[in-house]
N, CA and C of each residue as an Amber inpcrd file, in Angstrom:
protein
   624
   8.7060000  -4.2790000  68.9840000   9.1140000  -5.0100000  70.1860000
   7.8750000  -5.5650000  70.8700000   7.9290000  -6.8020000  71.3380000
   6.7660000  -7.4180000  71.9470000   6.4850000  -6.8200000  73.3140000
   5.2630000  -7.0500000  73.7840000   4.8760000  -6.5240000  75.0860000
   5.7600000  -7.0930000  76.1890000   6.0290000  -8.4000000  76.1440000
   6.8560000  -9.0210000  77.1730000   8.2560000  -8.4520000  77.1470000
   8.7940000  -8.2650000  75.9370000  10.1490000  -7.7380000  75.8490000
  10.2060000  -6.3030000  76.3370000   9.1650000  -5.5100000  76.0500000
   9.1320000  -4.1390000  76.5330000   9.1850000  -4.1210000  78.0490000
   8.4290000  -5.0180000  78.6750000   8.4570000  -5.1030000  80.1290000
   9.8310000  -5.5660000  80.6120000  10.4680000  -6.4560000  79.8380000
  11.7370000  -7.0110000  80.2650000  12.8390000  -5.9510000  80.2740000
  12.8930000  -5.1220000  79.2100000  13.9600000  -4.1280000  79.1620000
  13.6340000  -2.9370000  80.0530000  12.3530000  -2.5650000  80.1590000
  11.9400000  -1.5320000  81.0940000  12.3750000  -0.1420000  80.6790000
  11.6950000   0.8910000  81.1930000  12.0060000   2.2660000  80.8020000
  13.3420000   2.7580000  81.3260000  13.8810000   2.1120000  82.3550000
  15.1310000   2.5810000  82.9280000  16.3740000   1.9560000  82.3270000
  16.2090000   1.0450000  81.3850000  17.3540000   0.3730000  80.7980000
  18.0390000   1.2570000  79.7740000  19.3280000   1.0530000  79.5690000
  20.0840000   1.8250000  78.5970000  19.6320000   1.5020000  77.1800000
  19.8530000   2.4650000  76.2800000  19.4270000   2.2760000  74.8930000
  20.1310000   1.0840000  74.2620000  21.4130000   0.8620000  74.6060000
  22.1190000  -0.2620000  73.9940000  21.5710000  -1.5920000  74.4920000
  21.0710000  -1.6220000  75.7320000  20.4600000  -2.8470000  76.2470000
  19.1750000  -3.1560000  75.4970000  18.4080000  -2.1000000  75.1990000
  17.1730000  -2.2800000  74.4330000  17.4990000  -2.7920000  73.0310000
  18.5170000  -2.1910000  72.4040000  18.9110000  -2.6320000  71.0590000
  19.3850000  -4.0760000  71.0760000  20.1620000  -4.4380000  72.0840000
  20.6520000  -5.8110000  72.1710000  19.5040000  -6.7990000  72.3350000
  18.5260000  -6.4290000  73.1680000  17.3810000  -7.3130000  73.3780000
  16.6120000  -7.5150000  72.0760000  16.4110000  -6.4290000  71.3250000
  15.7020000  -6.5430000  70.0550000  16.5150000  -7.3480000  69.0480000
  17.8340000  -7.1620000  69.0580000  18.6930000  -7.9240000  68.1490000
  18.6080000  -9.4150000  68.4470000  18.5260000  -9.7580000  69.7210000
  18.4080000 -11.1660000  70.1060000  17.0890000 -11.7470000  69.6050000
  15.9970000 -11.0050000  69.7780000  14.6880000 -11.4860000  69.3170000
  14.6830000 -11.6500000  67.7970000  15.2140000 -10.6640000  67.0760000
  15.2510000 -10.7440000  65.6130000  16.1130000 -11.9190000  65.1500000
  17.2630000 -12.0910000  65.8020000  18.1510000 -13.1910000  65.4340000
  17.5090000 -14.5340000  65.7520000  16.8560000 -14.6170000  66.8940000
  16.1980000 -15.8670000  67.2710000  15.1070000 -16.2280000  66.2700000
  14.3540000 -15.2340000  65.8140000  13.3030000 -15.4950000  64.8300000
  13.8990000 -16.0950000  63.5610000  15.0300000 -15.5400000  63.1060000
  15.6680000 -16.0440000  61.8900000  16.2260000 -17.4500000  62.0930000
  16.8820000 -17.6770000  63.2200000  17.4730000 -18.9900000  63.4880000
  16.3830000 -20.0420000  63.6980000  15.3230000 -19.6830000  64.4110000
  14.2250000 -20.6250000  64.6100000  13.6080000 -21.0210000  63.2730000
  13.5020000 -20.0560000  62.3480000  12.9290000 -20.3520000  61.0320000
  13.7930000 -21.3440000  60.2690000  15.1020000 -21.2610000  60.4610000
  16.0280000 -22.1270000  59.7350000  16.2100000 -23.4840000  60.4020000
  16.2500000 -23.5000000  61.7370000  16.6550000 -24.7150000  62.4490000
  15.6210000 -25.2390000  63.4380000  14.5420000 -24.4920000  63.6530000
  13.5620000 -24.9060000  64.6430000  13.8000000 -24.2200000  65.9760000
  12.8020000 -24.3140000  66.8550000  12.8670000 -23.5750000  68.1150000
  13.8230000 -24.1880000  69.1310000  14.3820000 -25.3550000  68.8200000
  15.3760000 -25.9460000  69.7210000  16.8030000 -25.6850000  69.2370000
  16.9790000 -24.7030000  68.3570000  18.3070000 -24.3560000  67.8450000
  19.2180000 -23.9120000  68.9910000  20.5220000 -24.1620000  68.8850000
  21.4550000 -23.7760000  69.9490000  21.4690000 -22.2650000  70.1850000
  21.5390000 -21.8850000  71.4360000  21.5790000 -20.4670000  71.7980000
  22.8100000 -19.7920000  71.2010000  23.9080000 -20.5260000  71.0650000
  25.1290000 -19.9160000  70.5210000  24.9180000 -19.4270000  69.0910000
  24.0530000 -20.1030000  68.3340000  23.7770000 -19.6550000  66.9650000
  22.9880000 -18.3450000  66.9820000  22.1000000 -18.2300000  67.9380000
  21.3240000 -16.9950000  68.0690000  22.2430000 -15.8450000  68.4550000
  23.1480000 -16.0950000  69.3960000  24.0900000 -15.0610000  69.8170000
  24.9570000 -14.6080000  68.6490000  25.4420000 -15.5730000  67.8600000
  26.2890000 -15.2340000  66.7190000  25.5140000 -14.4220000  65.6890000
  24.2690000 -14.7980000  65.4220000  23.4500000 -14.0700000  64.4470000
  23.1620000 -12.6500000  64.9360000  22.9760000 -12.4960000  66.2460000
  22.6730000 -11.1790000  66.8130000  23.9190000 -10.3120000  66.9600000
  25.1000000 -10.9240000  66.8760000  26.3350000 -10.1710000  67.0560000
  26.6030000  -9.8110000  68.5030000  26.1310000 -10.6560000  69.4160000
  26.3570000 -10.4290000  70.8450000  26.9270000 -11.7010000  71.4520000
  27.3790000 -11.6110000  72.6870000  27.9060000 -12.7770000  73.3700000
  26.8060000 -13.6250000  73.9810000  27.1520000 -14.8590000  74.2980000
  26.1940000 -15.7540000  74.9530000  25.6740000 -15.1420000  76.2480000
  26.5570000 -14.4440000  76.9670000  26.1580000 -13.8570000  78.2470000
  25.0500000 -12.8290000  78.0560000  25.1030000 -12.0920000  76.9450000
  24.0650000 -11.0880000  76.6790000  22.7210000 -11.7540000  76.4400000
  22.7220000 -12.8280000  75.6540000  21.4700000 -13.5510000  75.4060000
  20.8930000 -14.0740000  76.7140000  21.7430000 -14.6860000  77.5180000
  21.2660000 -15.2940000  78.7620000  20.8720000 -14.2510000  79.8000000
  21.4500000 -13.0680000  79.7170000  21.0510000 -12.0060000  80.6390000
  19.6230000 -11.5540000  80.3440000  19.2960000 -11.4360000  79.0700000
  17.9370000 -11.0360000  78.7000000  16.9610000 -12.2050000  78.7980000
  17.4480000 -13.3990000  78.4660000  16.5850000 -14.5820000  78.4100000
  17.2690000 -15.7550000  79.0930000  17.1410000 -15.8500000  80.4080000
  17.8060000 -16.9370000  81.1320000  17.2460000 -18.3180000  80.8230000
  16.0630000 -18.3880000  80.2170000  15.5380000 -19.6880000  79.8020000
  14.9740000 -19.5790000  78.3900000  15.0090000 -20.6860000  77.6820000
  14.5990000 -20.7260000  76.2800000  13.1260000 -20.3630000  76.1040000
  12.2890000 -20.8050000  77.0400000  10.8590000 -20.5510000  76.9010000
  10.5400000 -19.0600000  76.8260000  11.2590000 -18.2550000  77.6140000
  11.0100000 -16.8130000  77.5990000  11.3690000 -16.2100000  76.2450000
  12.4610000 -16.6700000  75.6600000  12.8660000 -16.1680000  74.3460000
  11.8670000 -16.5920000  73.2780000  11.4600000 -17.8480000  73.3160000
  10.4770000 -18.3310000  72.3480000   9.1880000 -17.5220000  72.4510000
   8.7640000 -17.2430000  73.6830000   7.5210000 -16.4950000  73.8810000
   7.6140000 -15.1000000  73.2830000   8.7590000 -14.4280000  73.4620000
   8.9000000 -13.0780000  72.9090000   8.9410000 -13.0970000  71.3870000
   9.6440000 -14.0690000  70.8170000   9.6800000 -14.1900000  69.3610000
   8.2740000 -14.4590000  68.8320000   7.5750000 -15.3600000  69.4780000
   6.2230000 -15.7280000  69.0520000   5.2970000 -14.5200000  69.0820000
   5.3100000 -13.7930000  70.1970000   4.4310000 -12.6290000  70.3140000
   4.7850000 -11.5470000  69.2970000   6.0710000 -11.3470000  69.0760000
   6.5030000 -10.3490000  68.1010000   5.9910000 -10.6950000  66.7050000
   6.0570000 -11.9730000  66.3420000   5.6070000 -12.3900000  65.0210000
   4.0850000 -12.3690000  64.9120000   3.4000000 -12.6970000  65.9910000
   1.9400000 -12.5900000  65.9900000   1.5290000 -11.1410000  65.7560000
   2.1980000 -10.2150000  66.4340000   1.8750000  -8.8000000  66.2670000
   2.1040000  -8.3410000  64.8280000   3.1990000  -8.7880000  64.2270000
   3.4860000  -8.4080000  62.8410000   2.4030000  -8.9240000  61.8970000
   1.9850000 -10.1640000  62.1170000   0.9580000 -10.7570000  61.2660000
  -0.3790000 -10.0480000  61.4590000  -0.7220000  -9.7360000  62.6960000
  -1.9830000  -9.0410000  62.9670000  -1.9790000  -7.6440000  62.3530000
  -0.8610000  -6.9430000  62.4800000  -0.7730000  -5.5770000  61.9610000
  -0.8370000  -5.5350000  60.4420000  -0.4530000  -6.6380000  59.7950000
  -0.4450000  -6.6620000  58.3330000  -1.8510000  -6.6620000  57.7460000
  -2.8410000  -7.1670000  58.4810000  -4.1920000  -7.3000000  57.9210000
  -4.7860000  -5.9590000  57.4900000  -4.8700000  -4.9540000  58.3670000
  -5.4340000  -3.6780000  57.9090000  -4.5750000  -2.9880000  56.8580000
  -3.2680000  -3.1650000  56.9370000  -2.3890000  -2.5550000  55.9330000
  -2.6370000  -3.1510000  54.5550000  -2.7640000  -4.4750000  54.4930000
  -3.0210000  -5.1330000  53.2160000  -4.4000000  -4.7810000  52.6860000
  -5.3680000  -4.6650000  53.5770000  -6.7180000  -4.3160000  53.1520000
  -6.7420000  -2.9330000  52.5110000  -5.8970000  -2.0560000  53.0110000
  -5.8390000  -0.6950000  52.4730000  -5.0830000  -0.6340000  51.1500000
  -4.0420000  -1.4560000  51.0180000  -3.1710000  -1.3390000  49.8470000
  -3.5270000  -2.2840000  48.7010000  -4.1940000  -3.3960000  48.9880000
  -4.4830000  -4.3850000  47.9470000  -5.6170000  -3.9130000  47.0430000
  -5.6930000  -4.5210000  45.8830000  -6.7110000  -4.1290000  44.9100000
  -8.1080000  -4.5880000  45.3050000  -8.1970000  -5.5860000  46.1780000
  -9.4960000  -6.0900000  46.6230000  -9.3080000  -6.8260000  47.9430000
 -10.3920000  -7.0370000  48.7020000 -10.2790000  -7.8420000  49.9190000
  -9.7710000  -9.2520000  49.6400000 -10.1160000  -9.8020000  48.4810000
  -9.6500000 -11.1450000  48.1350000  -8.1340000 -11.1720000  47.9840000
  -7.5790000 -10.1650000  47.3220000  -6.1300000 -10.1020000  47.1670000
  -5.4560000  -9.8550000  48.5130000  -6.0910000  -9.0510000  49.3600000
  -5.5430000  -8.8030000  50.6940000  -5.5120000 -10.0890000  51.5100000
  -6.5900000 -10.8680000  51.4490000  -6.6380000 -12.1170000  52.2090000
  -5.6250000 -13.1200000  51.6750000  -5.4650000 -13.1770000  50.3670000
  -4.4870000 -14.0950000  49.7780000  -3.0780000 -13.7600000  50.2640000
  -2.7420000 -12.4680000  50.2710000  -1.4170000 -12.0540000  50.7350000
  -1.2560000 -12.3340000  52.2240000  -2.3030000 -12.0640000  52.9960000
  -2.2260000 -12.2830000  54.4390000  -2.1200000 -13.7730000  54.7640000
  -2.8230000 -14.6010000  54.0120000  -2.7240000 -16.0470000  54.2210000
  -1.2970000 -16.5250000  53.9770000  -0.6170000 -15.9200000  53.0020000
   0.7800000 -16.2670000  52.7680000   1.6550000 -15.9280000  53.9580000
   1.4110000 -14.7700000  54.5710000   2.1580000 -14.3930000  55.7760000
   1.8500000 -15.3420000  56.9250000   0.5960000 -15.7440000  57.0330000
   0.1910000 -16.6520000  58.1000000   0.8550000 -18.0200000  57.9280000
   0.9230000 -18.4990000  56.6980000   1.6020000 -19.7700000  56.4220000
   3.0810000 -19.6630000  56.7790000   3.7000000 -18.5540000  56.4150000
   5.1150000 -18.3530000  56.7490000   5.3200000 -18.3580000  58.2610000
   4.4080000 -17.7120000  58.9810000   4.4750000 -17.6980000  60.4380000
   4.3770000 -19.1140000  61.0000000   3.4120000 -19.8860000  60.5290000
   3.2150000 -21.2350000  61.0530000   4.3710000 -22.1620000  60.7010000
   4.9820000 -21.9470000  59.5480000   6.0280000 -22.8580000  59.0830000
   7.2600000 -22.8400000  59.9750000   7.4080000 -21.8000000  60.7840000
   8.5770000 -21.7060000  61.6690000   8.2640000 -22.1780000  63.0830000
   7.0790000 -22.7530000  63.3060000   6.6740000 -23.0980000  64.6690000
   6.6840000 -24.5920000  64.9480000   7.2190000 -25.3990000  64.0200000
   7.2950000 -26.8310000  64.2700000   8.2270000 -27.0870000  65.4530000
   7.7750000 -27.8910000  66.3720000   8.5640000 -28.1930000  67.5630000
   8.2550000 -27.2910000  68.7370000   7.4080000 -26.2880000  68.5350000
   7.0980000 -25.3510000  69.6200000   6.4560000 -26.0680000  70.8030000
   5.4740000 -26.9210000  70.5330000   4.7720000 -27.6040000  71.6220000
   5.7240000 -28.4760000  72.4280000   6.6680000 -29.1280000  71.7470000
   7.6190000 -29.9930000  72.4480000   8.5090000 -29.1910000  73.3780000
   9.0420000 -28.0770000  72.8650000   9.9440000 -27.2570000  73.6740000
   9.2060000 -26.6270000  74.8500000   7.9460000 -26.2360000  74.6300000
   7.1750000 -25.5640000  75.6740000   6.4320000 -26.5320000  76.5840000
   6.6330000 -27.8360000  76.3940000   5.8810000 -28.8180000  77.1790000
   6.1730000 -28.7200000  78.6690000   7.3580000 -28.2000000  79.0170000
   7.7010000 -28.0430000  80.4310000   6.9380000 -26.8950000  81.0780000
   6.2900000 -26.0710000  80.2550000   5.5460000 -24.9160000  80.7670000
   4.1730000 -24.8750000  80.0980000   3.2770000 -25.8000000  80.4710000
   1.9690000 -25.8550000  79.8010000   1.1610000 -24.5790000  79.9620000
   1.2980000 -23.9080000  81.1030000   0.5710000 -22.6520000  81.2860000
   1.0810000 -21.5920000  80.3160000   2.4050000 -21.5540000  80.1380000
   2.9830000 -20.6030000  79.1970000   2.5590000 -20.8970000  77.7750000
   2.5170000 -22.1790000  77.4140000   2.0820000 -22.5560000  76.0740000
   0.6200000 -22.1850000  75.8660000  -0.1980000 -22.4150000  76.8870000
  -1.6070000 -22.0450000  76.7910000  -1.7900000 -20.5480000  76.6330000
  -0.9530000 -19.7750000  77.3320000  -1.0370000 -18.3170000  77.2210000
  -0.6590000 -17.8540000  75.8170000   0.3420000 -18.5020000  75.2150000
   0.7310000 -18.1490000  73.8530000  -0.4020000 -18.4480000  72.8740000
  -1.0520000 -19.5870000  73.0580000  -2.1510000 -19.9380000  72.1580000
  -3.3060000 -18.9490000  72.3070000  -3.5960000 -18.5640000  73.5430000
  -4.6620000 -17.5850000  73.7700000  -4.3110000 -16.2470000  73.1230000
  -3.0450000 -15.8670000  73.2120000  -2.5810000 -14.6170000  72.5890000
  -2.7290000 -14.6920000  71.0720000  -2.3600000 -15.8220000  70.5120000
  -2.5030000 -16.0790000  69.0770000  -3.9490000 -15.8680000  68.6400000
  -4.8830000 -16.4760000  69.3480000  -6.2900000 -16.3630000  68.9850000
  -6.8020000 -14.9350000  69.1540000  -6.3990000 -14.2960000  70.2500000
  -6.8970000 -12.9500000  70.5430000  -6.4510000 -11.9310000  69.5030000
  -5.2870000 -12.1280000  68.9040000  -4.7650000 -11.1590000  67.9480000
  -5.0620000 -11.5290000  66.4900000  -4.9900000 -12.8180000  66.1540000
  -5.0890000 -13.1920000  64.7440000  -6.5060000 -13.5070000  64.2830000
  -7.3650000 -13.9790000  65.1690000  -8.7540000 -14.2090000  64.7470000
  -9.4190000 -12.8910000  64.3360000  -9.3140000 -11.8140000  65.1270000
  -9.8960000 -10.5460000  64.6690000  -9.2660000 -10.0260000  63.3760000
  -7.9560000 -10.2520000  63.2020000  -7.2940000  -9.8010000  61.9740000
  -7.8640000 -10.5330000  60.7630000  -8.0050000 -11.8440000  60.8880000
  -8.5880000 -12.6070000  59.7950000 -10.0380000 -12.2340000  59.5460000
 -10.7810000 -11.9820000  60.6310000 -12.1900000 -11.6240000  60.4800000
 -12.3510000 -10.2780000  59.7880000 -11.4320000  -9.3640000  60.0470000
 -11.4610000  -8.0620000  59.3740000 -11.4240000  -8.2380000  57.8600000
 -10.5520000  -9.1160000  57.3930000 -10.4220000  -9.3570000  55.9590000
 -11.6520000 -10.0740000  55.4040000 -12.1400000 -11.0630000  56.1400000
 -13.3260000 -11.7840000  55.6820000 -14.5410000 -10.8650000  55.6080000
 -14.7290000 -10.0490000  56.6330000 -15.8910000  -9.1540000  56.6520000
 -15.8540000  -8.1740000  55.4800000 -14.6600000  -7.6800000  55.1710000
 -14.5390000  -6.7520000  54.0420000 -14.8990000  -7.4500000  52.7370000
 -14.4640000  -8.7050000  52.5970000 -14.7800000  -9.4480000  51.3870000
 -16.2490000  -9.7970000  51.2740000 -16.8710000 -10.1430000  52.4000000
 -18.3090000 -10.4330000  52.3980000 -19.0910000  -9.1830000  52.0120000
 -18.7000000  -8.0430000  52.5720000 -19.4160000  -6.7920000  52.3050000
 -19.3670000  -6.4120000  50.8310000 -18.2820000  -6.7880000  50.1460000
 -18.1450000  -6.4410000  48.7350000 -18.5330000  -7.5840000  47.7990000
 -19.0580000  -8.6590000  48.3730000 -19.5570000  -9.7480000  47.5480000
 -18.5190000 -10.7430000  47.0840000 -17.3240000 -10.7240000  47.6750000
 -16.2770000 -11.6500000  47.2660000 -16.3960000 -13.0100000  47.9580000
 -16.7450000 -13.0120000  49.2430000 -16.6690000 -14.2330000  50.0390000
 -18.0420000 -14.7060000  50.4840000 -18.1500000 -15.9960000  50.6870000
 -19.3230000 -16.5620000  51.3320000 -19.3510000 -16.1090000  52.7910000
 -20.5140000 -16.1860000  53.4100000 -20.6980000 -15.6000000  54.7330000
 -20.5970000 -16.6060000  55.8730000 -20.4560000 -17.8810000  55.5750000
 -20.5950000 -18.9090000  56.6110000 -19.2680000 -19.4830000  57.0970000
 -18.1470000 -18.8140000  56.8150000 -16.8430000 -19.3030000  57.2640000
 -16.2210000 -18.2610000  58.1920000 -16.2510000 -18.4860000  59.5040000
 -15.6400000 -17.5250000  60.4300000 -14.1180000 -17.6170000  60.3950000
 -13.4830000 -16.5760000  60.8840000 -12.0210000 -16.5160000  60.8320000
 -11.3710000 -17.6430000  61.6200000 -11.9430000 -18.0010000  62.7620000
 -11.3440000 -19.0700000  63.5690000 -11.2760000 -20.3730000  62.7840000
 -12.3300000 -20.6750000  62.0340000 -12.3370000 -21.8880000  61.2150000
 -11.3210000 -21.7800000  60.0870000 -11.2350000 -20.6170000  59.4670000
 -10.2710000 -20.4120000  58.3890000  -8.8410000 -20.6310000  58.8790000
  -8.5030000 -20.0550000  60.0310000  -7.1480000 -20.2040000  60.5590000
  -6.8540000 -21.6540000  60.9230000  -7.8460000 -22.3370000  61.4820000
  -7.6430000 -23.7440000  61.8400000  -7.4170000 -24.5860000  60.5910000
  -8.1750000 -24.3120000  59.5450000  -8.0240000 -25.0760000  58.3060000
  -6.6460000 -24.8530000  57.6880000  -6.2140000 -23.6000000  57.6340000
  -4.8910000 -23.3130000  57.0790000  -3.8080000 -23.9490000  57.9400000
  -3.9840000 -23.8810000  59.2570000  -3.0180000 -24.5060000  60.1530000
  -2.9100000 -25.9980000  59.9300000  -4.0410000 -26.6640000  59.7230000
  -4.0190000 -28.1060000  59.4760000  -3.3150000 -28.4350000  58.1670000
  -3.4870000 -27.5970000  57.1650000  -2.7860000 -27.8130000  55.9010000
  -1.2780000 -27.6640000  56.0790000  -0.8780000 -26.7260000  56.9180000
   0.5550000 -26.5330000  57.1690000   1.1510000 -27.7330000  57.8970000
   0.4170000 -28.2990000  58.8400000   0.9030000 -29.4790000  59.5610000
   1.0220000 -30.6570000  58.6140000   0.0130000 -30.8360000  57.7710000
   0.0030000 -31.9570000  56.8330000   1.1810000 -31.9050000  55.8780000
   1.5730000 -30.6960000  55.4810000   2.5910000 -30.5550000  54.4410000
   3.9150000 -30.0450000  54.9690000   4.1710000 -30.2020000  56.2590000
   5.3480000 -29.5630000  56.8340000   6.6610000 -30.1080000  56.2850000
   6.6360000 -31.3110000  55.7090000   7.8620000 -31.8640000  55.1390000
   7.9620000 -31.6100000  53.6330000   6.9840000 -30.9110000  53.0820000
   6.9740000 -30.6490000  51.6510000   7.4720000 -29.2390000  51.3720000
   7.6150000 -28.9300000  50.1030000   8.0570000 -27.5950000  49.7100000
   7.0100000 -26.5670000  50.1070000   7.4960000 -25.3640000  50.4330000
   6.5840000 -24.2960000  50.8420000   5.5810000 -23.9810000  49.7460000
   6.0080000 -24.0900000  48.4910000   5.1100000 -23.8030000  47.3820000
   3.9180000 -24.7290000  47.3500000   4.1150000 -25.9810000  47.7430000
   3.0030000 -26.9310000  47.7620000   2.0090000 -26.5720000  48.8580000
   2.5190000 -26.1390000  50.0020000   1.6270000 -25.7050000  51.0750000
   0.7760000 -24.5330000  50.6180000   1.4070000 -23.5540000  49.9970000
   0.6690000 -22.3820000  49.5240000  -0.3460000 -22.7670000  48.4560000
  -0.0020000 -23.7590000  47.6340000  -0.9430000 -24.2080000  46.6080000
  -2.1870000 -24.8150000  47.2510000  -1.9900000 -25.6150000  48.3020000
  -3.1350000 -26.2110000  48.9900000  -3.9710000 -25.1460000  49.6860000
  -3.3050000 -24.1640000  50.2780000  -4.0380000 -23.0650000  50.9060000
  -4.8210000 -22.2970000  49.8510000  -4.2380000 -22.1550000  48.6650000
  -4.9500000 -21.4890000  47.5810000  -6.2260000 -22.2150000  47.1960000
  -6.1780000 -23.5430000  47.1850000  -7.3810000 -24.3250000  46.8940000
  -8.4400000 -24.0740000  47.9650000  -7.9940000 -24.0310000  49.2190000
  -8.9370000 -23.7400000  50.3080000  -9.5510000 -22.3520000  50.1380000
  -8.7230000 -21.3670000  49.8070000  -9.2390000 -20.0090000  49.6370000
 -10.2430000 -19.9360000  48.4880000 -10.0320000 -20.7450000  47.4470000
 -11.0140000 -20.7880000  46.3600000 -12.3970000 -21.1580000  46.8930000
 -12.4090000 -21.9900000  47.9340000 -13.6810000 -22.4040000  48.5160000
 -14.3890000 -21.3000000  49.2720000 -13.6770000 -20.2100000  49.5690000
 -14.3070000 -19.0800000  50.2500000 -15.0430000 -18.1610000  49.2880000
 -14.7580000 -18.3060000  47.9940000 -15.3750000 -17.4090000  47.0150000
 -16.8860000 -17.5980000  47.0050000 -17.5800000 -16.5080000  46.9100000
 -19.0410000 -16.5500000  46.8980000 -19.5320000 -17.1540000  45.5890000
 -20.4680000 -18.0840000  45.6920000 -21.0540000 -18.7110000  44.5190000
 -22.4890000 -18.2430000  44.3370000 -22.9320000 -18.2650000  43.1150000
 -24.3400000 -17.9970000  42.8250000 -24.7380000 -18.8490000  41.6370000
 -26.0220000 -19.0500000  41.4560000 -26.4780000 -19.8720000  40.3360000
 -26.0980000 -19.2410000  39.0070000 -25.9960000 -17.9120000  39.0020000
 -25.6460000 -17.2280000  37.7620000 -24.1550000 -17.3030000  37.4880000
 -23.3530000 -17.1610000  38.5530000 -21.9020000 -17.1050000  38.3640000
 -21.2750000 -18.4810000  38.3290000 -21.9110000 -19.4650000  38.9950000
 -21.3140000 -20.7830000  39.0780000 -20.0600000 -20.7350000  39.9210000
 -19.1480000 -21.6750000  39.7150000 -17.8950000 -21.6690000  40.4500000
 -17.0280000 -20.5280000  39.9470000 -16.5460000 -19.7210000  40.8690000
 -15.7660000 -18.5560000  40.4870000 -14.4140000 -18.6080000  41.1800000
 -13.3720000 -18.2770000  40.4590000 -12.0300000 -18.3090000  41.0230000
 -11.9040000 -17.2800000  42.1340000 -11.1660000 -17.6480000  43.1960000
 -10.9480000 -16.7440000  44.3180000 -10.2850000 -15.4680000  43.8210000
 -10.8490000 -14.3300000  44.2270000 -10.2690000 -13.0510000  43.8510000
 -10.9130000 -12.4250000  42.6380000 -11.7210000 -13.2050000  41.9000000
 -12.3960000 -12.6270000  40.7430000 -13.4630000 -11.6490000  41.2100000
 -13.6980000 -10.6240000  40.4250000 -14.6740000  -9.6100000  40.8100000
 -16.0610000 -10.2230000  40.8980000 -16.8510000  -9.8270000  41.9040000
 -18.2060000 -10.3680000  42.0230000 -19.0630000  -9.9470000  40.8450000
 -20.0360000 -10.8030000  40.5330000 -20.9310000 -10.4930000  39.4190000
 -21.7760000  -9.2860000  39.7590000 -21.9820000  -8.4250000  38.7970000
 -22.7810000  -7.2190000  39.0270000 -24.2610000  -7.5480000  38.9250000
């Protein structure tokens, strides 16, 4: 549950109210992914299995719902970085998997700026939250790869996220597989090169 939603339901709210609020956020995330962030509220209510009144009681305006969905997904993406680093066979494989999650996250955000244009301060706060949580997550993966000789040292996480984001914008009308393919080409550019190894495929073990 996102920080904003936790504050919204509060410690004194009934358990069913908390469940309903979470169901609305989960349903909104799914509907936004399918139809965009301007999808009708009635579709979100139907997906959550609650009435329109329940959605509007928790989220009287669309911007508040979008913000909670956004923060919840940012948290999920940020939390995945250390988990993948622990479970993957290498930092390169962890970064590749995490980049896929990041692309999936971005692919559901088309139209966000338009819908949030009535609340520029709120949109700015969401962007700041995005940077505060995801830049360190990406840097964690990059630093691990640099330490083990997988990645070059001159690409900070903020630049990596911006580059992947630009690729997602460029290909937003294309198949998801094509976007991931372009991101894969970019990730190949992060692989550490040496005169002995030459060009090396992303994820290949560093030369001993």
